[in-house]
C-alpha positions in Angstrom: 122.2 129.7 77.6 119.6 130.0 74.9 119.3 132.6 72.3 116.0 133.8 70.9 115.3 135.2 67.5 112.2 137.1 68.7 112.4 139.5 71.6 108.7 140.5 72.1 107.2 142.6 75.0 103.6 144.5 75.6 103.4 148.1 74.6 104.0 150.7 77.1 101.0 152.6 78.3 100.0 155.6 76.1 100.9 159.1 77.0 97.6 161.4 78.2 95.8 162.5 75.0 95.6 166.0 76.2 99.4 166.2 77.2 99.9 165.0 73.5 97.5 167.4 71.9 99.3 170.0 73.7 103.0 168.7 72.9 101.9 168.5 69.1 101.6 172.4 69.4 105.2 172.4 69.9 107.9 173.3 67.1 110.6 170.7 66.9 112.9 173.9 66.0 111.6 175.4 69.3 112.9 172.6 71.6 116.1 172.7 69.5 116.8 176.0 71.3 117.1 173.9 74.4 118.3 170.4 73.6 120.7 168.8 71.2 121.2 165.0 72.0 117.5 163.9 71.7 116.8 164.6 68.0 117.2 162.0 65.3 119.9 162.5 62.3 118.5 165.5 59.7 118.3 162.8 57.1 115.2 161.1 58.3 112.8 163.4 56.1 108.9 163.5 55.9 107.1 162.4 53.1 104.2 164.5 53.6 105.0 168.3 53.9 103.6 170.6 56.5 102.8 167.8 59.1 103.5 167.8 62.9 102.2 164.9 65.1 103.1 163.6 68.7 102.7 160.4 70.0 103.6 157.4 72.1 106.4 155.0 70.7 105.9 151.8 69.9 109.1 150.1 68.8 110.1 147.5 66.3 113.6 146.3 65.1 113.6 144.3 61.9 117.0 142.9 60.2 117.8 143.5 56.8 115.4 141.6 54.2 112.8 140.3 56.9 109.8 142.1 58.0 107.9 139.2 59.8 107.5 141.0 63.0 106.3 144.1 61.3 103.1 142.3 60.4 103.1 141.2 64.4 103.2 144.8 65.4 100.8 146.1 62.9 98.1 143.9 64.7 98.9 145.4 68.2 99.3 149.3 67.4 96.9 151.6 68.9 95.2 154.7 67.6 97.5 157.8 68.2 100.6 155.5 68.5 103.9 156.2 66.7 105.6 153.6 65.1 109.5 153.5 65.2 111.1 151.1 62.9 114.8 150.2 63.7 116.4 148.7 60.3 119.4 147.6 62.1 121.6 149.7 59.6 120.1 148.2 56.7 120.1 150.9 53.5 118.8 148.3 50.6 115.5 146.8 51.4 112.3 148.9 52.0 110.2 147.8 54.9 107.4 150.1 54.6 105.1 150.9 51.5 101.6 151.3 50.0 100.3 148.1 51.6 101.5 149.1 55.4 100.7 152.6 55.0 97.0 151.7 54.2 97.0 149.4 57.4 98.7 152.3 59.6 95.3 154.3 58.3 93.2 151.7 59.6 94.8 151.3 62.8 94.9 155.2 63.2 98.5 155.2 63.9 99.7 159.1 64.5 102.9 158.4 62.5 105.5 156.0 61.3 109.6 156.7 61.6 111.6 154.5 59.4 115.3 154.5 59.9 115.9 153.3 56.4 114.3 152.7 53.2 110.5 152.9 52.1 108.8 152.2 48.8 105.6 153.4 47.1 106.0 156.8 48.2 102.7 157.9 46.2 100.7 155.6 47.9 102.1 156.3 51.4 101.0 159.8 50.7 97.6 158.9 49.3 96.9 156.9 52.9 98.0 160.3 54.8 99.7 158.9 57.7 102.5 161.0 58.5 105.8 159.0 57.4 109.6 159.8 58.2 112.2 158.1 56.4 116.0 158.2 55.1 115.2 157.1 51.4 113.3 155.0 48.8 114.0 151.6 47.3 112.1 149.3 44.9 113.3 146.2 46.9 111.2 145.2 49.5 111.6 143.1 52.9 109.9 139.6 52.8 108.2 137.3 55.3 111.7 135.4 56.3 111.0 134.6 59.8 114.4 135.8 60.6 113.8 137.3 64.3 113.9 141.0 65.8 112.2 142.9 68.6 109.0 144.5 69.4 108.8 146.8 72.2 112.1 146.6 73.1 114.7 149.7 73.1 116.0 150.4 69.7 118.0 152.9 67.9 116.4 155.1 65.4 118.0 157.9 63.7 121.0 158.0 66.0 119.0 158.1 69.4 117.8 155.1 71.8 114.1 155.1 71.6 112.2 153.2 74.6 108.4 151.8 74.3 106.5 154.6 75.9 108.6 157.4 74.9 107.2 160.7 73.5 107.9 161.6 69.7 107.3 164.4 68.1 108.3 164.7 64.5 107.6 167.8 61.9 109.1 169.0 58.8 112.2 170.3 61.3 113.0 167.0 62.6 112.1 164.1 65.2 112.4 164.5 68.6 112.4 161.9 71.4 111.8 162.5 74.8 110.8 160.3 78.1 107.3 160.6 78.9 108.0 162.4 82.4 109.9 165.3 80.5 107.0 165.8 78.0 104.9 168.6 80.1 107.6 170.7 81.1 109.2 170.8 77.9 106.0 171.8 76.4 105.3 174.6 78.7 108.7 176.2 77.9 108.2 175.9 74.4 104.8 176.9 73.9 105.7 180.3 76.0 108.9 180.8 73.8 106.5 180.4 70.9 104.2 182.9 72.2 107.0 185.3 72.8 108.3 185.1 69.2 105.0 186.0 68.1 105.0 189.3 70.2 108.7 190.1 68.9 107.4 189.8 65.5 104.3 192.2 65.9 106.7 194.8 67.3 109.1 194.3 64.5 106.2 194.8 62.3 105.3 198.1 64.2 108.6 199.6 63.5 110.9 198.1 66.2 114.5 197.0 65.5 115.8 194.0 67.1 117.9 196.0 69.1 114.8 196.9 71.2 114.2 193.4 71.7 117.6 192.3 72.7 120.5 194.5 73.8 122.7 193.3 71.2 124.9 196.0 71.2 125.7 195.7 74.8 126.3 191.7 74.4 129.3 192.8 71.6 130.7 195.7 74.0 130.9 193.0 76.6 132.7 190.6 74.5 135.0 193.1 73.1 135.7 194.2 76.7 136.5 190.5 77.5 138.8 190.0 74.6 140.6 193.2 75.3 141.1 192.0 79.0 142.7 188.7 77.8 145.1 190.3 75.4 146.2 192.8 78.0 
């Protein structure tokens, strides 16, 4: 049996551009009403406020102080992709900074998700490519040629990300979905967002929340059940 330091695969097909544009109108928090296990951990925070992106995942796993495979990946990303970087638990070395952010801008990446540290936050913001990370470090990765994976299943923010998955990221969180689930989730979420807008219009017109949802009936039902359970 041989052990290969690098596991490298081709990028998965990109999701339909029209579908991604529709998905990008969905708020991550809306999907949080239905799903609980496809969101990355909440310490992955955006460096640029007020952005929302949707794209096709390309994945990279790079160990500790090494970023050799990231250079390989950045010559192969496509416009509209979201690069998902698994740092294999490293919390000391910054794998992403101002130079790579400038490259990402040239490559027209839709976004970058780093499960670890970044450096040069001001330069990343200036480049303008939406980026999520867990913190900042001045200690950078180097070209050490240790190994890693490109377009393989990775773990990012506590969620498995497969190449070709759909990523939705905004200032509330990062959502990962299999490609075949995107259209259905988008339909439900956008309908709910439209309903919420109509509810707000009714509140502004003087309605009570009770007029929208029978909260009194729900409370009465609960109390009746509680009474029966203690009877």
